[in-house]
N, CA, C and O atoms as CSV, one atom per row, in Angstrom:
chain,resi,resn,atom,element,x,y,z
A,1,MET,N,N,0.849,-1.387,0.012
A,1,MET,CA,C,0.051,-0.001,0.336
A,1,MET,C,C,0.764,1.268,0.245
A,1,MET,O,O,1.509,1.519,1.193
A,2,LYS,N,N,0.685,2.175,-0.761
A,2,LYS,CA,C,1.445,3.295,-0.907
A,2,LYS,C,C,0.861,4.542,-0.207
A,2,LYS,O,O,-0.333,4.609,0.084
A,3,LEU,N,N,1.876,5.672,0.091
A,3,LEU,CA,C,1.363,6.405,1.283
A,3,LEU,C,C,0.014,7.013,0.728
A,3,LEU,O,O,-0.987,6.697,1.371
A,4,LEU,N,N,-0.128,7.654,-0.123
A,4,LEU,CA,C,-1.338,8.022,-0.999
A,4,LEU,C,C,-2.749,7.282,-0.204
A,4,LEU,O,O,-3.598,7.817,0.509
A,5,ASP,N,N,-2.585,5.656,-0.704
A,5,ASP,CA,C,-3.641,5.065,-0.375
A,5,ASP,C,C,-3.747,4.975,1.202
A,5,ASP,O,O,-4.874,4.960,1.698
A,6,ALA,N,N,-2.833,4.925,1.866
A,6,ALA,CA,C,-3.087,4.815,3.310
A,6,ALA,C,C,-3.458,6.341,3.669
A,6,ALA,O,O,-3.817,6.530,4.831
A,7,ILE,N,N,-3.427,7.097,3.079
A,7,ILE,CA,C,-3.883,8.527,3.653
A,7,ILE,C,C,-5.156,8.510,3.174
A,7,ILE,O,O,-5.875,8.971,4.060
A,8,ILE,N,N,-6.007,8.110,1.901
A,8,ILE,CA,C,-7.260,7.997,1.664
A,8,ILE,C,C,-7.890,6.963,2.414
A,8,ILE,O,O,-9.086,7.151,2.636
A,9,PHE,N,N,-7.325,5.798,2.910
A,9,PHE,CA,C,-7.967,5.236,3.821
A,9,PHE,C,C,-8.370,5.626,5.154
A,9,PHE,O,O,-9.528,5.600,5.572
A,10,SER,N,N,-7.097,6.075,5.947
A,10,SER,CA,C,-7.590,6.914,6.807
A,10,SER,C,C,-8.177,7.964,6.935
A,10,SER,O,O,-8.585,8.400,8.012
A,11,VAL,N,N,-8.279,8.434,5.992
A,11,VAL,CA,C,-9.533,10.002,5.940
A,11,VAL,C,C,-10.815,9.255,5.742
A,11,VAL,O,O,-11.808,9.594,6.386
A,12,ALA,N,N,-10.852,8.437,5.041
A,12,ALA,CA,C,-12.047,7.560,4.606
A,12,ALA,C,C,-12.554,7.333,6.132
A,12,ALA,O,O,-13.591,7.898,6.480
A,13,LEU,N,N,-11.903,6.586,6.972
A,13,LEU,CA,C,-12.102,5.847,8.123
A,13,LEU,C,C,-12.652,6.888,9.301
A,13,LEU,O,O,-13.645,6.729,10.011
A,14,ALA,N,N,-11.683,8.036,9.299
A,14,ALA,CA,C,-11.873,9.215,10.091
A,14,ALA,C,C,-13.300,9.883,9.806
A,14,ALA,O,O,-14.096,10.100,10.719
A,15,LEU,N,N,-13.564,10.196,8.448
A,15,LEU,CA,C,-15.075,10.789,7.991
A,15,LEU,C,C,-16.074,9.784,8.818
A,15,LEU,O,O,-17.041,10.265,9.408
A,16,MET,N,N,-15.854,8.597,8.839
A,16,MET,CA,C,-16.902,7.606,8.984
A,16,MET,C,C,-17.227,7.961,10.611
A,16,MET,O,O,-18.311,8.108,11.175
A,17,VAL,N,N,-15.881,8.037,11.118
A,17,VAL,CA,C,-15.934,7.711,12.926
A,17,VAL,C,C,-16.648,9.258,13.296
A,17,VAL,O,O,-17.400,9.248,14.271
A,18,VAL,N,N,-16.481,10.412,12.670
A,18,VAL,CA,C,-17.188,11.628,12.996
A,18,VAL,C,C,-18.504,11.595,12.474
A,18,VAL,O,O,-19.476,11.983,13.122
A,19,GLY,N,N,-18.569,11.130,11.287
A,19,GLY,CA,C,-20.239,10.982,10.612
A,19,GLY,C,C,-20.988,10.428,11.854
A,19,GLY,O,O,-21.923,11.040,12.370
A,20,ILE,N,N,-20.501,9.178,12.326
A,20,ILE,CA,C,-21.248,8.212,13.477
A,20,ILE,C,C,-21.451,9.086,14.586
A,20,ILE,O,O,-22.474,8.977,15.261
A,21,HIS,N,N,-20.516,10.005,14.864
A,21,HIS,CA,C,-20.563,10.723,16.038
A,21,HIS,C,C,-21.689,12.006,15.901
A,21,HIS,O,O,-22.334,12.314,16.902
A,22,GLN,N,N,-21.830,12.514,15.007
A,22,GLN,CA,C,-22.171,13.619,14.489
A,22,GLN,C,C,-23.999,13.243,14.115
A,22,GLN,O,O,-24.934,14.040,14.027
A,23,THR,N,N,-23.993,11.807,13.967
A,23,THR,CA,C,-25.441,11.491,13.604
A,23,THR,C,C,-26.168,10.535,15.224
A,23,THR,O,O,-27.216,9.895,15.308
A,24,MET,N,N,-25.234,10.772,16.167
A,24,MET,CA,C,-25.670,10.613,17.551
A,24,MET,C,C,-26.152,11.580,18.208
A,24,MET,O,O,-27.070,11.507,19.025
A,25,VAL,N,N,-25.446,12.715,17.823
A,25,VAL,CA,C,-25.606,14.219,18.367
A,25,VAL,C,C,-26.541,14.969,17.691
A,25,VAL,O,O,-27.313,15.628,18.388
A,26,LEU,N,N,-26.649,15.020,16.513
A,26,LEU,CA,C,-27.278,16.009,15.596
A,26,LEU,C,C,-28.353,15.007,14.843
A,26,LEU,O,O,-29.449,15.568,14.854
A,27,GLY,N,N,-28.401,14.130,14.400
A,27,GLY,CA,C,-29.170,13.224,13.497
A,27,GLY,C,C,-28.463,13.137,12.315
A,27,GLY,O,O,-27.479,13.849,12.115
A,28,ILE,N,N,-28.994,12.088,11.268
A,28,ILE,CA,C,-28.362,11.772,10.242
A,28,ILE,C,C,-28.481,12.909,8.939
A,28,ILE,O,O,-27.769,12.733,7.950
A,29,GLY,N,N,-29.350,13.987,9.002
A,29,GLY,CA,C,-29.431,14.860,8.250
A,29,GLY,C,C,-28.146,15.775,8.183
A,29,GLY,O,O,-27.701,16.133,7.093
A,30,PHE,N,N,-27.437,16.222,9.630
A,30,PHE,CA,C,-26.083,16.859,9.445
A,30,PHE,C,C,-25.108,16.184,9.232
A,30,PHE,O,O,-24.034,16.743,9.012
A,31,SER,N,N,-25.217,14.788,9.239
A,31,SER,CA,C,-24.132,14.084,8.790
A,31,SER,C,C,-24.072,13.387,7.498
A,31,SER,O,O,-23.186,12.617,7.128
A,32,TYR,N,N,-25.167,13.766,6.833
A,32,TYR,CA,C,-24.976,12.714,5.447
A,32,TYR,C,C,-23.964,13.112,4.696
A,32,TYR,O,O,-23.274,12.319,4.055
A,33,SER,N,N,-23.778,14.423,4.709
A,33,SER,CA,C,-22.293,15.068,3.621
A,33,SER,C,C,-21.043,14.226,4.278
A,33,SER,O,O,-20.141,13.865,3.522
A,34,LEU,N,N,-20.989,13.957,5.472
A,34,LEU,CA,C,-19.793,13.121,6.098
A,34,LEU,C,C,-19.523,11.970,5.237
A,34,LEU,O,O,-18.560,11.798,4.490
A,35,PHE,N,N,-20.853,10.961,5.532
A,35,PHE,CA,C,-20.507,9.740,5.242
A,35,PHE,C,C,-20.622,9.754,3.588
A,35,PHE,O,O,-20.383,8.703,2.993
A,36,MET,N,N,-20.958,10.849,2.906
A,36,MET,CA,C,-20.842,10.737,1.311
A,36,MET,C,C,-19.598,11.093,0.948
A,36,MET,O,O,-19.194,10.507,-0.056
A,37,PHE,N,N,-18.729,12.001,1.527
A,37,PHE,CA,C,-17.386,11.858,1.522
A,37,PHE,C,C,-16.593,10.755,1.586
A,37,PHE,O,O,-15.686,10.428,0.820
A,38,ALA,N,N,-17.156,10.001,2.921
A,38,ALA,CA,C,-16.155,8.929,3.209
A,38,ALA,C,C,-16.508,7.763,2.272
A,38,ALA,O,O,-15.721,6.832,2.447
A,39,VAL,N,N,-17.381,7.526,1.390
A,39,VAL,CA,C,-17.972,6.189,0.688
A,39,VAL,C,C,-17.409,6.596,-0.870
A,39,VAL,O,O,-17.435,5.859,-1.856
A,40,GLY,N,N,-16.922,7.912,-0.799
A,40,GLY,CA,C,-16.705,8.764,-2.177
A,40,GLY,C,C,-15.236,8.316,-2.172
A,40,GLY,O,O,-14.797,7.883,-3.238
A,41,LEU,N,N,-14.371,8.367,-1.041
A,41,LEU,CA,C,-13.438,8.315,-0.948
A,41,LEU,C,C,-13.019,6.785,-0.500
A,41,LEU,O,O,-11.810,6.611,-0.653
A,42,LEU,N,N,-13.574,5.863,-0.089
A,42,LEU,CA,C,-13.513,4.255,-0.239
A,42,LEU,C,C,-13.385,3.840,-1.576
A,42,LEU,O,O,-12.597,2.973,-1.954
A,43,PHE,N,N,-14.302,4.574,-2.414
A,43,PHE,CA,C,-14.530,4.098,-3.872
A,43,PHE,C,C,-13.500,4.517,-4.719
A,43,PHE,O,O,-13.289,3.935,-5.783
A,44,TRP,N,N,-12.625,5.788,-4.222
A,44,TRP,CA,C,-11.473,6.064,-4.831
A,44,TRP,C,C,-9.984,5.050,-4.580
A,44,TRP,O,O,-8.995,4.825,-5.278
A,45,PHE,N,N,-10.415,4.624,-3.267
A,45,PHE,CA,C,-9.023,4.041,-2.638
A,45,PHE,C,C,-9.315,2.399,-3.738
A,45,PHE,O,O,-8.492,1.977,-4.550
A,46,GLN,N,N,-10.561,1.809,-3.463
A,46,GLN,CA,C,-10.626,0.779,-4.052
A,46,GLN,C,C,-10.342,0.793,-5.750
A,46,GLN,O,O,-9.880,-0.163,-6.375
A,47,LEU,N,N,-10.709,2.033,-6.296
A,47,LEU,CA,C,-10.304,1.995,-7.827
A,47,LEU,C,C,-8.854,2.185,-7.688
A,47,LEU,O,O,-8.263,1.657,-8.630
A,48,ARG,N,N,-8.013,2.801,-6.772
A,48,ARG,CA,C,-6.628,2.673,-7.224
A,48,ARG,C,C,-5.849,1.499,-6.587
A,48,ARG,O,O,-4.618,1.477,-6.589
A,49,ARG,N,N,-6.564,0.582,-6.075
A,49,ARG,CA,C,-6.221,-0.663,-5.545
A,49,ARG,C,C,-6.109,-1.702,-6.863
A,49,ARG,O,O,-5.302,-2.550,-7.245
A,50,ASN,N,N,-7.286,-1.189,-7.301
A,50,ASN,CA,C,-7.842,-2.651,-8.344
A,50,ASN,C,C,-6.541,-2.018,-9.613
A,50,ASN,O,O,-5.636,-2.742,-10.030
A,51,LYS,N,N,-6.711,-0.770,-9.980
A,51,LYS,CA,C,-5.647,-0.319,-11.036
A,51,LYS,C,C,-4.241,-0.911,-11.007
A,51,LYS,O,O,-3.658,-1.504,-11.916
A,52,ALA,N,N,-3.737,-0.577,-9.545
A,52,ALA,CA,C,-2.507,-1.188,-9.049
A,52,ALA,C,C,-2.181,-2.497,-9.326
A,52,ALA,O,O,-1.161,-2.890,-9.894
A,53,ARG,N,N,-3.348,-3.334,-8.780
A,53,ARG,CA,C,-3.278,-4.951,-8.858
A,53,ARG,C,C,-3.195,-5.130,-10.335
A,53,ARG,O,O,-2.225,-5.768,-10.747
A,54,GLU,N,N,-4.094,-4.651,-11.238
A,54,GLU,CA,C,-4.195,-4.950,-12.726
A,54,GLU,C,C,-2.710,-4.500,-13.365
A,54,GLU,O,O,-2.272,-5.169,-14.302
A,55,SER,N,N,-2.142,-3.664,-12.989
A,55,SER,CA,C,-0.991,-3.137,-13.417
A,55,SER,C,C,0.205,-4.294,-13.316
A,55,SER,O,O,1.055,-4.673,-14.123
A,56,GLY,N,N,-0.126,-4.681,-11.939
A,56,GLY,CA,C,0.837,-5.788,-11.589
A,56,GLY,C,C,0.620,-7.094,-12.146
A,56,GLY,O,O,1.600,-7.838,-12.108
A,57,GLU,N,N,-0.239,-7.462,-12.559
A,57,GLU,CA,C,-0.613,-8.722,-13.182
A,57,GLU,C,C,-0.266,-8.884,-14.633
A,57,GLU,O,O,-0.021,-9.901,-15.283
A,58,SER,N,N,-0.306,-7.619,-14.971
A,58,SER,CA,C,-0.033,-7.467,-16.590
A,58,SER,C,C,1.621,-7.556,-17.280
A,58,SER,O,O,1.921,-7.648,-18.471
A,59,GLN,N,N,2.451,-7.497,-16.186
A,59,GLN,CA,C,3.605,-7.422,-16.408
A,59,GLN,C,C,4.168,-8.900,-16.232
A,59,GLN,O,O,3.953,-9.607,-15.247
A,60,PRO,N,N,4.869,-9.226,-17.267
A,60,PRO,CA,C,5.158,-10.805,-17.145
A,60,PRO,C,C,6.434,-11.130,-16.018
A,60,PRO,O,O,7.575,-10.716,-16.225
A,61,LYS,N,N,6.156,-11.730,-15.108
A,61,LYS,CA,C,7.281,-12.085,-14.104
A,61,LYS,C,C,8.385,-12.861,-14.753
A,61,LYS,O,O,8.120,-13.804,-15.499
A,62,LYS,N,N,9.712,-12.469,-14.473
A,62,LYS,CA,C,10.899,-12.970,-15.280
A,62,LYS,C,C,11.285,-14.057,-14.190
A,62,LYS,O,O,11.198,-14.067,-12.962
A,63,PRO,N,N,11.720,-14.914,-15.076
A,63,PRO,CA,C,12.713,-15.988,-13.951
A,63,PRO,C,C,13.672,-15.826,-13.614
A,63,PRO,O,O,14.483,-15.202,-14.298
A,64,VAL,N,N,13.948,-16.299,-12.480
A,64,VAL,CA,C,15.174,-15.971,-11.473
A,64,VAL,C,C,16.374,-16.618,-11.696
A,64,VAL,O,O,16.279,-17.792,-11.338
A,65,LYS,N,N,17.739,-16.273,-12.248
A,65,LYS,CA,C,18.585,-16.912,-12.703
A,65,LYS,C,C,19.340,-17.139,-11.503
A,65,LYS,O,O,19.528,-16.127,-10.828
A,66,ARG,N,N,19.854,-18.289,-11.038
A,66,ARG,CA,C,20.849,-18.533,-10.100
A,66,ARG,C,C,22.178,-18.747,-10.392
A,66,ARG,O,O,22.430,-19.575,-11.267
A,67,ASP,N,N,23.004,-18.221,-9.887
A,67,ASP,CA,C,24.654,-18.137,-10.588
A,67,ASP,C,C,25.138,-19.497,-9.756
A,67,ASP,O,O,25.995,-20.230,-10.249
A,68,LYS,N,N,24.613,-19.748,-8.632
A,68,LYS,CA,C,25.207,-20.988,-7.827
A,68,LYS,C,C,24.339,-22.179,-8.357
A,68,LYS,O,O,23.479,-21.834,-9.168
A,69,PRO,N,N,24.394,-23.465,-8.069
A,69,PRO,CA,C,23.872,-24.417,-8.253
A,69,PRO,C,C,23.085,-24.838,-6.806
A,69,PRO,O,O,23.604,-24.744,-5.693
A,70,LEU,N,N,21.902,-25.256,-7.046
A,70,LEU,CA,C,21.506,-25.721,-5.298
A,70,LEU,C,C,21.843,-26.304,-4.426
A,70,LEU,O,O,21.759,-27.495,-4.724
A,71,LYS,N,N,22.288,-26.145,-3.216
A,71,LYS,CA,C,23.203,-27.382,-2.622
A,71,LYS,C,C,22.356,-28.466,-1.962
A,71,LYS,O,O,21.395,-28.207,-1.237
A,72,LYS,N,N,22.785,-29.731,-2.269
A,72,LYS,CA,C,22.151,-30.953,-2.057
A,72,LYS,C,C,21.934,-31.155,-0.317
A,72,LYS,O,O,23.082,-31.234,0.119
A,73,ARG,N,N,21.366,-31.222,0.358
A,73,ARG,CA,C,21.361,-31.561,1.836
A,73,ARG,C,C,21.434,-33.122,2.208
A,73,ARG,O,O,21.435,-33.476,3.387
């Protein structure tokens, strides 16, 4: 996980916690925007993670060349 992904995920979780608190104190009408921003950030995080996973799979893996033969036990 890259730094930007960690920041996006952390901010989304923080907005969820603040939204839950505001829901208990003021009601769902006042915290609706917090939940929508949190859901938007979670979608963005998932999109970035899927793109990173796809780009990692598209690159073929190179075989590892060994200079020394394997030791027999």
